[in-house]
Backbone as CSV, one residue per row, in Angstrom:
resi,resn,N_x,N_y,N_z,CA_x,CA_y,CA_z,C_x,C_y,C_z
1,UNK,-76.156,-98.701,-71.452,-77.202,-98.449,-70.481,-76.881,-97.161,-69.747
2,UNK,-77.867,-96.279,-69.659,-77.672,-95.043,-68.910,-78.549,-95.069,-67.681
3,UNK,-78.041,-94.432,-66.675,-78.768,-94.372,-65.415,-78.902,-92.919,-65.009
4,UNK,-80.054,-92.540,-64.543,-80.255,-91.183,-64.047,-79.507,-91.057,-62.725
5,UNK,-78.490,-90.212,-62.724,-77.669,-90.075,-61.519,-78.003,-88.829,-60.726
6,UNK,-79.032,-88.127,-61.108,-79.411,-86.931,-60.360,-79.847,-87.327,-58.957
7,UNK,-79.336,-86.569,-58.004,-79.706,-86.823,-56.617,-80.148,-85.535,-55.973
8,UNK,-80.641,-85.650,-54.774,-81.039,-84.478,-54.009,-79.946,-84.085,-53.037
9,UNK,-78.714,-84.541,-53.251,-77.644,-84.328,-52.282,-77.327,-82.861,-52.057
10,UNK,-77.631,-81.994,-53.012,-77.344,-80.580,-52.825,-78.307,-79.924,-51.844
11,UNK,-79.500,-80.497,-51.691,-80.482,-79.856,-50.828,-80.929,-80.736,-49.668
12,UNK,-80.749,-82.009,-49.758,-81.206,-82.920,-48.712,-80.034,-83.656,-48.085
13,UNK,-80.068,-83.848,-46.759,-79.004,-84.608,-46.124,-78.991,-86.040,-46.626
14,UNK,-77.791,-86.573,-46.826,-77.667,-87.912,-47.382,-77.426,-88.964,-46.316
15,UNK,-77.280,-88.535,-45.063,-76.939,-89.481,-44.015,-75.443,-89.661,-43.882
16,UNK,-74.676,-88.950,-44.699,-73.223,-88.985,-44.631,-72.718,-87.554,-44.510
17,UNK,-71.542,-87.376,-43.898,-70.980,-86.028,-43.836,-70.730,-85.470,-45.240
18,UNK,-70.942,-84.172,-45.388,-70.739,-83.470,-46.644,-69.362,-82.811,-46.586
19,UNK,-68.530,-83.094,-47.568,-67.212,-82.471,-47.637,-67.370,-81.056,-48.186
20,UNK,-66.898,-80.068,-47.425,-67.034,-78.667,-47.805,-65.683,-78.136,-48.237
21,UNK,-65.656,-77.477,-49.386,-64.385,-76.983,-49.909,-64.382,-75.475,-50.146
22,UNK,-65.459,-74.790,-49.770,-65.475,-73.333,-49.955,-66.433,-72.684,-48.965
23,UNK,-66.195,-71.422,-48.729,-67.082,-70.658,-47.865,-68.479,-70.558,-48.427
24,UNK,-68.574,-70.442,-49.758,-69.879,-70.352,-50.405,-70.678,-71.637,-50.193
25,UNK,-70.000,-72.770,-50.290,-70.670,-74.056,-50.094,-71.169,-74.171,-48.649
26,UNK,-70.340,-73.758,-47.698,-70.756,-73.808,-46.295,-71.914,-72.849,-46.052
27,UNK,-71.822,-71.642,-46.585,-72.913,-70.674,-46.429,-74.220,-71.218,-46.976
28,UNK,-74.142,-71.916,-48.124,-75.336,-72.490,-48.730,-75.952,-73.561,-47.826
29,UNK,-75.109,-74.437,-47.268,-75.615,-75.463,-46.355,-76.289,-74.834,-45.140
30,UNK,-75.624,-73.836,-44.567,-76.136,-73.193,-43.349,-77.454,-72.473,-43.625
31,UNK,-77.565,-71.841,-44.789,-78.793,-71.106,-45.091,-79.931,-72.021,-45.536
32,UNK,-79.599,-73.230,-45.997,-80.605,-74.145,-46.527,-81.181,-75.082,-45.467
33,UNK,-80.408,-75.380,-44.426,-80.817,-76.385,-43.437,-80.979,-75.762,-42.050
34,UNK,-81.890,-76.334,-41.275,-82.164,-75.815,-39.935,-80.972,-75.958,-39.003
35,UNK,-80.291,-77.101,-39.065,-79.145,-77.344,-38.182,-78.008,-77.958,-38.994
36,UNK,-76.819,-77.377,-38.834,-75.634,-77.863,-39.534,-74.497,-77.956,-38.521
37,UNK,-73.924,-79.137,-38.404,-72.759,-79.363,-37.551,-71.541,-79.452,-38.455
38,UNK,-70.567,-78.556,-38.251,-69.377,-78.512,-39.096,-68.188,-79.030,-38.300
39,UNK,-67.521,-80.028,-38.850,-66.333,-80.628,-38.254,-65.108,-80.092,-38.981
40,UNK,-64.366,-79.198,-38.319,-63.090,-78.727,-38.853,-62.031,-79.711,-38.378
41,UNK,-61.350,-80.362,-39.331,-60.443,-81.459,-38.994,-59.177,-81.383,-39.837
42,UNK,-58.217,-82.247,-39.511,-57.014,-82.421,-40.323,-56.720,-83.913,-40.411
43,UNK,-56.234,-84.342,-41.566,-55.944,-85.770,-41.772,-54.878,-86.291,-40.818
44,UNK,-53.942,-85.451,-40.411,-52.839,-85.860,-39.547,-53.205,-85.850,-38.060
45,UNK,-54.397,-85.407,-37.735,-54.824,-85.177,-36.349,-55.397,-86.462,-35.730
46,UNK,-54.707,-86.991,-34.722,-55.172,-88.202,-34.041,-56.552,-88.054,-33.416
47,UNK,-56.795,-86.994,-32.625,-58.133,-86.812,-32.051,-59.226,-86.685,-33.117
48,UNK,-58.886,-86.090,-34.266,-59.866,-85.982,-35.358,-60.268,-87.367,-35.852
49,UNK,-59.285,-88.256,-35.939,-59.567,-89.628,-36.382,-60.427,-90.358,-35.360
50,UNK,-60.217,-90.062,-34.075,-61.045,-90.665,-33.026,-62.487,-90.172,-33.129
51,UNK,-62.659,-88.906,-33.514,-63.983,-88.299,-33.590,-64.733,-88.679,-34.869
52,UNK,-64.014,-89.101,-35.892,-64.624,-89.364,-37.201,-65.815,-90.329,-37.156
53,UNK,-65.722,-91.488,-36.485,-66.898,-92.370,-36.465,-68.095,-91.750,-35.735
54,UNK,-67.834,-90.921,-34.746,-68.919,-90.230,-34.034,-69.608,-89.257,-34.986
55,UNK,-68.826,-88.498,-35.723,-69.373,-87.538,-36.680,-70.196,-88.267,-37.741
56,UNK,-69.699,-89.403,-38.202,-70.439,-90.182,-39.205,-71.762,-90.690,-38.645
57,UNK,-71.763,-91.133,-37.387,-73.026,-91.595,-36.775,-74.003,-90.441,-36.596
58,UNK,-73.500,-89.274,-36.200,-74.377,-88.111,-36.051,-75.008,-87.742,-37.392
59,UNK,-74.230,-87.834,-38.461,-74.765,-87.548,-39.799,-75.869,-88.524,-40.160
60,UNK,-75.682,-89.783,-39.814,-76.641,-90.819,-40.188,-77.876,-90.841,-39.292
61,UNK,-77.723,-90.442,-38.035,-78.776,-90.697,-37.053,-79.445,-89.449,-36.486
62,UNK,-79.042,-88.248,-36.913,-79.691,-87.039,-36.411,-80.277,-86.259,-37.580
63,UNK,-81.069,-85.247,-37.253,-81.682,-84.409,-38.283,-80.745,-83.326,-38.789
64,UNK,-79.592,-83.171,-38.161,-78.644,-82.148,-38.593,-77.871,-82.607,-39.825
65,UNK,-77.529,-81.653,-40.674,-76.593,-81.913,-41.752,-75.206,-81.810,-41.128
66,UNK,-74.342,-82.743,-41.437,-72.976,-82.724,-40.919,-72.027,-82.432,-42.075
67,UNK,-71.206,-81.408,-41.880,-70.236,-81.010,-42.889,-68.836,-81.180,-42.333
68,UNK,-67.890,-81.506,-43.216,-66.496,-81.662,-42.817,-65.644,-80.686,-43.614
69,UNK,-64.747,-79.976,-42.902,-63.848,-79.027,-43.537,-62.419,-79.418,-43.176
70,UNK,-61.628,-79.763,-44.180,-60.216,-80.068,-43.998,-59.485,-78.735,-43.838
71,UNK,-58.950,-78.477,-42.641,-58.340,-77.176,-42.366,-57.062,-76.952,-43.169
72,UNK,-56.370,-78.010,-43.558,-55.162,-77.849,-44.362,-55.503,-77.413,-45.784
73,UNK,-56.554,-77.962,-46.339,-56.970,-77.629,-47.697,-57.791,-76.340,-47.749
74,UNK,-58.343,-75.934,-46.603,-59.235,-74.765,-46.551,-58.828,-73.836,-45.412
75,UNK,-57.581,-73.395,-45.437,-57.059,-72.583,-44.342,-57.817,-71.266,-44.167
76,UNK,-58.201,-70.631,-45.265,-58.925,-69.363,-45.155,-60.295,-69.557,-44.516
77,UNK,-60.961,-70.649,-44.861,-62.275,-70.929,-44.289,-62.150,-71.206,-42.792
78,UNK,-61.154,-72.004,-42.417,-60.926,-72.281,-40.998,-60.604,-70.990,-40.255
79,UNK,-59.785,-70.159,-40.835,-59.426,-68.889,-40.215,-60.633,-67.981,-40.059
80,UNK,-61.508,-67.975,-41.054,-62.709,-67.137,-41.008,-63.603,-67.497,-39.819
81,UNK,-63.556,-68.756,-39.394,-64.359,-69.197,-38.253,-63.542,-69.262,-36.962
82,UNK,-62.336,-68.740,-37.007,-61.515,-68.661,-35.805,-61.018,-69.997,-35.304
83,UNK,-60.898,-70.968,-36.198,-60.434,-72.292,-35.797,-58.932,-72.218,-35.531
84,UNK,-58.550,-72.534,-34.282,-57.143,-72.489,-33.902,-56.609,-73.865,-33.550
85,UNK,-57.507,-74.804,-33.321,-57.116,-76.168,-32.999,-58.120,-77.128,-33.599
86,UNK,-57.670,-78.349,-33.818,-58.561,-79.366,-34.372,-58.582,-80.577,-33.447
87,UNK,-59.707,-81.256,-33.370,-60.959,-80.953,-34.063,-61.713,-79.801,-33.400
88,UNK,-62.366,-79.007,-34.230,-63.293,-77.975,-33.768,-64.627,-78.254,-34.435
89,UNK,-65.668,-78.317,-33.634,-67.021,-78.509,-34.147,-67.783,-77.201,-33.967
90,UNK,-68.427,-76.752,-35.033,-69.232,-75.543,-34.993,-70.653,-75.935,-35.378
91,UNK,-71.603,-75.552,-34.529,-73.007,-75.875,-34.786,-73.750,-74.606,-35.185
92,UNK,-74.461,-74.705,-36.294,-75.298,-73.611,-36.777,-76.751,-74.029,-36.634
93,UNK,-77.595,-73.116,-36.194,-79.040,-73.357,-36.133,-79.731,-72.127,-36.703
94,UNK,-80.664,-72.369,-37.598,-81.411,-71.290,-38.239,-80.491,-70.222,-38.814
95,UNK,-79.389,-70.661,-39.426,-78.482,-69.750,-40.106,-77.480,-69.033,-39.229
96,UNK,-77.507,-69.285,-37.930,-76.610,-68.598,-37.001,-75.703,-69.582,-36.286
97,UNK,-74.451,-69.178,-36.054,-73.552,-70.017,-35.252,-74.019,-69.954,-33.805
98,UNK,-74.265,-71.143,-33.225,-74.789,-71.187,-31.860,-73.857,-71.883,-30.876
99,UNK,-72.948,-72.715,-31.367,-72.030,-73.446,-30.490,-70.694,-73.634,-31.188
100,UNK,-69.626,-73.697,-30.378,-68.303,-74.073,-30.875,-67.655,-74.945,-29.813
101,UNK,-67.173,-76.100,-30.240,-66.573,-77.068,-29.320,-65.208,-77.445,-29.865
102,UNK,-64.194,-77.316,-29.028,-62.839,-77.681,-29.441,-62.448,-78.957,-28.714
103,UNK,-61.935,-79.921,-29.467,-61.495,-81.179,-28.878,-62.545,-82.263,-28.991
104,UNK,-62.131,-83.465,-28.636,-63.015,-84.626,-28.699,-63.994,-84.568,-27.536
105,UNK,-65.258,-84.785,-27.851,-66.319,-84.808,-26.847,-67.043,-86.150,-26.930
106,UNK,-67.646,-86.593,-25.828,-68.401,-87.852,-25.869,-69.573,-87.761,-26.848
107,UNK,-69.850,-88.880,-27.506,-70.923,-88.912,-28.501,-72.263,-88.488,-27.913
108,UNK,-72.588,-88.950,-26.704,-73.891,-88.605,-26.134,-74.010,-87.104,-25.892
109,UNK,-72.927,-86.457,-25.526,-72.945,-85.005,-25.313,-73.186,-84.270,-26.647
110,UNK,-72.489,-84.716,-27.689,-72.679,-84.088,-29.014,-74.078,-84.357,-29.543
111,UNK,-74.579,-85.558,-29.338,-75.920,-85.910,-29.791,-76.977,-85.036,-29.092
112,UNK,-76.808,-84.828,-27.793,-77.739,-83.983,-27.032,-77.671,-82.540,-27.502
113,UNK,-76.465,-82.065,-27.782,-76.289,-80.704,-28.255,-77.008,-80.507,-29.588
114,UNK,-76.786,-81.425,-30.517,-77.446,-81.347,-31.828,-78.964,-81.422,-31.645
115,UNK,-79.425,-82.328,-30.809,-80.869,-82.507,-30.603,-81.518,-81.250,-30.023
116,UNK,-80.781,-80.495,-29.259,-81.356,-79.291,-28.646,-81.635,-78.205,-29.679
117,UNK,-81.086,-78.337,-30.886,-81.304,-77.357,-31.943,-82.076,-77.904,-33.137
118,UNK,-82.504,-79.178,-33.073,-83.241,-79.754,-34.207,-84.663,-80.059,-33.804
């Protein structure tokens, strides 16, 4: 039995964070979607783990695409965006970086920030 596994995940938000592994992939997301929230994180980072369920809820419940970048696996990409600490959240709207937040923030504050650009 074969199943058609083609999805729209490359162009449409899936309700889950998108794992980004290259600058080209991030550029494509930013240019394709009106609002993209990028979570620069590290697996060893305690605050990042605290923020993870919030990021997942934002992906599921807002109009923004949420992307995750592992700074250890993508050091050049993190450096290109000036990430010096994790977690760092970068919000893009209409292809432009509009916000950068370092550290854990309350979910309602992040939700309001995303909503102001969607």
